[in-house]
N, C-alpha and C positions, 0 to 999 in steps of 0.2 A: 625813331620819330624822325624825320627831315630836319634838315637844318633849322628851315624856313618856318616848321611848324614849332619847332624849338624857341626860337626867337618871338613869334606871335606869344606863346603861350607863357614867358617870361612876361612881356608888357601887357598882358591882358591881369595877368598877377597881380601885377606893380600898380594897376590902374586901379585893379577893385580892392586894391590893399590886402590881400591874402597874403600876409608875411610868412605867416608858418606852413602856407602851402609853397610858398614861392621857396621855402631854406628848403623844405625837402627836395621839390623838383632840383632845385640846383646841383642839389648831393648827387643825384643821380644822370646829371650829363658829362660827358666825357671832356677834360682837361682841353685838351685842342678845340673844341667847340666856343671856349670861352672867348676869344678873341673876334670872332665874329657877332656873337652877340655883346659884349661889349661897345662894337664898334659902330651899333645902331643907337646905343644908350648915349644921353647927357652927362656931365661930367655928376651932378648929384647922385643920378640913377646909376651909374658904375659905382660910386662908394657901395652905395647901399648895397648892389647886390655882392660885391667883392666882403662886405663886415657879413653876408650873410652866411659864409661860408665858413667850415671847420677849420681849424690852423693847418691841417695836411692840406684839407683842397686848395685853402686859398694859396699856400707855397708851389701847389702845380699848376693852379691857374697862372699862377705869376710871373712863373718860368716860362709858359705859353705868350705870355704879351711879346708885343714889340718894344725895340728898346725906346723907343718914344712915349710910348704907351703905360709901358714901367715905367719912367721917370713923373711922367705926368699921375699917376695912382702914390708915388714913393713921397709926393708934393703934399697931396689929401690925408698921409696916412699920419697918426700919434706913433711917437718913440717905442712905445709896446708892441703897437703892430707890425713895425718894421723890425720888431728885435722877433716878433713871433714870426716873421716872414725867413730870416735868417737863420736860424736855427732849426727851420725846417729844408732849404734847400739844400743840395748837394754842395760840394766844394765848387766842380767846376763850373755848374749854373753861375755860384756867388764869384767866381772870377771873372767868368765872360760878361756879368753885371756891372761889375768894377770896373773895367776895362772902357765899357761903353757909356757910363755915365759923366755928367760934368764934374768938377772940382768939387762943389758945392754941397751935389747929391751925393756924393763916393765920402765927403767927410762924416754926412748924417747917417749913411748905412753905416760904415767903420765905428762908426760910437756905440753903434747900437746891436752890434756884433761882440760876441764874447771873445775874451783874449783869447781862448786855444784856436776858434775858428778864424782870428785875426792875424795870431801867428802863420796858419795853413795857408789862407788866402796871399800874404804878403810874399808865401815862399814860392807859392804856383806863380806867381807874377814877376818872379825875377828871371822865369827862365827865356829863351830868347823868343821871338815872335815865330806860331808855325811850326814847332817842336811837339815833339808829344808830351813834354812835360807842360806845356800851354792846354793839352787837351783833357787831360786825368784828371782823376778825382780821386781822393785821400781816402775816400769810402769803401770798403772791401772785407770781406770775410779772410781772414786771416790763422789758419790752424798750425798746429804744433805736428810733429811726425809721429810722436808717442799718445798722441789723444787717440783713443778708442771712438768708433763711428756712434755709439751714444754720448762720450762727451763732447762731439763735434754738434751732435743735433743742439744739446744743450746750450751751446755757444751762442750757435747760429740762432736761437731762438731765442736768445738776449741781446744781441746786436744785429740780426738781419734788418730791423726794420729802420735801420741808421745806415744799411748800405744801398747802392742803388742795385745791385744785381747780388742774388746767392745763388747763381746758376752756377757760375766757377767760385770754387772754394781753395783759396793759394797756402800751401803749406812754407811757412819760413824756419830761420833758426829762431833763436832768442835775439840774435842780431840782427835779424830782419833778411837774413841771406834767401834767395830762393831757392826751393829745393824742390819742387814739384807742385801741380796740378790736382785736384779731386772734384769730378762735377759731382753734383747733386743727386742726377741719377746713381752715380757710383757708390753714394751714401747709400742710396734708398735701398739697394739689393744689397747691401753688403751685410754681415753678422753684426749684431749690436756690439760684441766685442771686439771685433776687428779692430788691429789699429791703421791708422791712418798711412803710414810708413806702408805699410804690405798691400794698398789700393790705389793709390797715388802713381799719377804716369809725373813722371821724372823727365822725358822729353817735351819741355815746355816752349811753347813759340810765345818769346818775349819781345819787347821793342825799349832803345833806352831812352831816358828823357829829351837825348839833343838829337834823334832822329826826326828827318822829315814829316810834317804833318800829311802829304800826298802818299810817302812813302806807309807809312802807317797804314791810311787806308786800302793800299793795295792789299796789304797781309790780311786785312777783315775779307777782304774779295777773295783770296787766295785760298785761306782757311776754312772761311763760313761758320768764325768764331763771334760770340755775341759780346766778348769781351778779351781783352789783352793784357797783360799783366806789364807794367814799366820797370826797370828796373835803371840804376846806378851805375857809374864806372864797378863799383864793387860788387855791382849783382845783387844788391838789397836792393828790395822790393816798397820800394815808394808810391804807388800808387795803380789804377786799372784804366785804360781808355774803354769806353762802353761802345756798342754798335749804332746809336742815336748819335752820338757825336761825333762817329766818321762819316756817317751820312750826312751830317750837316757839312762837315770838310767838302764830300765828294759836291754837295751842292752846288758850295761857293767859289771850289775849283774850276767848275763846270760853266759856270756863272761868269767867270773870269776868263774861262777859255773861250768863250762865245763873246765876250766883249772885245778880246783881243783881236778874233777873227774878223769881226765888224769892224777892225778900225778904232776901236773906243777904246779909251782908256778907262780901267776898272774903277770904280767909285767905293764906295767904303761900305756898300752892304746895303743902304736902304731900299725901300721898290719903286718902281718906277712912280707913282703916285706921288710919293712923298718926298722924293728929289726934287730941287729946286730948279727953276731953267736955267739958271746962270751955272748950276752944278753940271746939268744936262749938255749946255753949250760947251763947256770947259771941258767934259771928258771927250770930247765929239772931237773938236776945233784942231788940235794939236795933229791929230792923225790927219785930218781932211785939208790940213795945210801942205803937210810934207805930201800929202800923194799929190795933191794939187799943181806943188811944183814940179813933181817929179813927171807930172802928165805935160809939162812945158814942152818937156824933149820931144813928146810926139807931135806935139805942133811944130817942134823945130827942124825935127825929120821930114814932115808934109812940105814947109817952107822951103827945104834945101832941094825940093824937086817939083818947084814949082813950075818947073819948066814942062817937064812930062805930063803934068796935069793938064797944063793949057792945052796944049798938042792932041792930048787924048782925055779928053774932062770927064770919060764913061768912068774911069779907072778908081776917080773919086766914091762911087756908087758902092763900091766892093768894102770898100774902106770899114764900114762900121761891122759888118759882116765877120769879116777877118778878126776883127780887134776883139769880138765878142765869144767867137770859138774860140780865142786864144785863152782868152779869161776864163771861159766855162772850164775850158779842158785843165788847164793850172789848178782850178778850184778843186775839180774833182779829184785831180792826184793828190793835193795838197791835204784834203777832207780827210782821204784812206790811209796818206799817212801820218799825219798826225794822231789819227785814231791808231794806227798801229804801234806809234809808239806809246801812247797814253795807256793801251790794253797790254803794252808788255810783248806784243804779238813783232813787234820789231825792233830792232836798235841800231846803234849807230854803224856798227858792223856789219849790216846788212846791206849796206848802201849801193855796192856794185850788184847784188842779186837783185835789190829793187830798182836799180838805173836800167840793168837789160831787160827785167820784166816790162816797165813801163815804155823801154825803146819798142818792146813788139807789140804792146799794144798801141802805143802812137800809132805806129806804120799800119794798122790795119782800119784803125778808126780815120787816121788821115787819107788813106785810100777810099774807103769807102763815101767819108765827104766830101772828097775833092770830084769822084765821080759823080755823084749826086747834081755839084751844083757847076759841074760841065756840062751835064746836060740839061741843068736849065740854062745855063748861059747861050747854050747852042740853037734852044728851042724859042729862047727870048728875041737873042741878039744874033745868032748867026755868025757869030766870029770864035772861030778856033784858035788865034792866040791869045784873044782872051779867058777862053775856058782853059789852056794851058797855063797862065800866069796865075790865074786865078787856084788851080788844082794842087799846081805844085806850092804857091805861096802857102794852101790849109797845110799839104804835109807837110811842110817845113814849122808852120807856127804850130801845128801840134805837135810836133815831135821835142819842139824848144819849150811850151808849155808844160807838157808831161815832165821833163827833166827839172824843168825849175821847181816844178810842185812837189819832185821828188826828192830832189838835191838840198834844197834851201831849208826845209823842216830838219832834215837830219842835221846839215852844218848847224843849226841852232841850238841844238839839243846838245852835237858834240862839243858846243862853245859853253856849254851851261845856261842857253837863254831858253824861252819857253818856246817850242815850236810855234804855238799859235800865232807869235807876231810875224810870222812868214806867210803868214796864210791868204785868204783871198784876193783883197786888196791891193796890198804888195805887190804880189806874184800877176796879178790883172794889169797893174801898171807898168811892170816891166815888161809883158810879154808883149803889152799895148805898141809898147815902143819898139821892140826888136820884129814884132810881126810886118808892122809899116815901114821897116827898114828893108825887111825880108821883099817886100812885097815891090816894091816900087825898083828897086835892083834888078828885080826879078824883069820887072816892065821892061824896066828903061834897056834891059839886055835882047829881049825877045821883040821888041819893037823899033830899036836901033835909036832913039831917041836920045 
């Protein structure tokens, strides 16, 4: 059933007061569809829909909601209902909830969380931001090496409902040292009396609690795992990170890179429509001011060649084309380099190889553009000198732009900065100034101005 049909059916059942049918219908809806359903419902209907859900379903739906919708819902729920939610959601989701809520809501949430979970939440909150420790959940299947396969299955049946995944089971010692990993597939095909230590894989890919979350997501991409174990400095298993959390990080990092590439200060994660006008302006104005001030250099360059312009006004007609061409070339190269760095296809050690490649590309592109423009100028103005000036300028501009688009992101990476900050707007501004400077110097030399 399409989402529009689901929303319409829910609305009709509420209007006709068919509560029993509504409860049955809601239980069969995918939890991920509920934010769209509740978005079209007023507060009273939202609370009614939520209270018709089973405890397990209610917890799943709660995690799918946006943070402001979660806050609105918490303010309407009773303490018992909040307690049910906190007992059902996984620890990593609980931590995310605590981090995003205002202090008064946090106090109410923690007051309705049992002491054991409260202790785990506080421990997870103590890890530095953007590290593996903040992403992990402490609910996982941990087996002992001397267990038989049959004993392992009994343990999974007993504990599995409280864990985020059962596809990977982790083998640990009494003091929680990580020994190996067993896939559920391995258990299913093994003999019932076979020991776990005989079928476990001891070559375990793992991450440390303090590893950067972006590095963690790259490991998911490299090894195609659905979960990764997280260990402390003593190799004790303290949690796991699941693929859904890794995907969330990838989306956040990608969004942040896009914002930086567009010269926008990254926001706090709100959607476009939910972000206030003031926040939108604040996130953009700083970079726009910097770029505007830097763009004044281009104006200064043009002003210094006022005599050349007054002598040959036609030169001005070619400035936008030269500047745009340089900016576009720089953007193309910086995008490819930033992508290569992000995908680990490139490293800072490859800088000279990348420079040599971009120089060759720039020469080919520059010559083609120069020839095309020279033909146009000859047909339109029949002026060989202008064609020569513009052609040489284009070749120089393309080479400069592509070198800057290659070098600046690499330098940023080497300095432990985000390469995205060296993206299109900044490179375009620098190239604009340099291209105009080159253009007028060549023009004054050719025309002896």
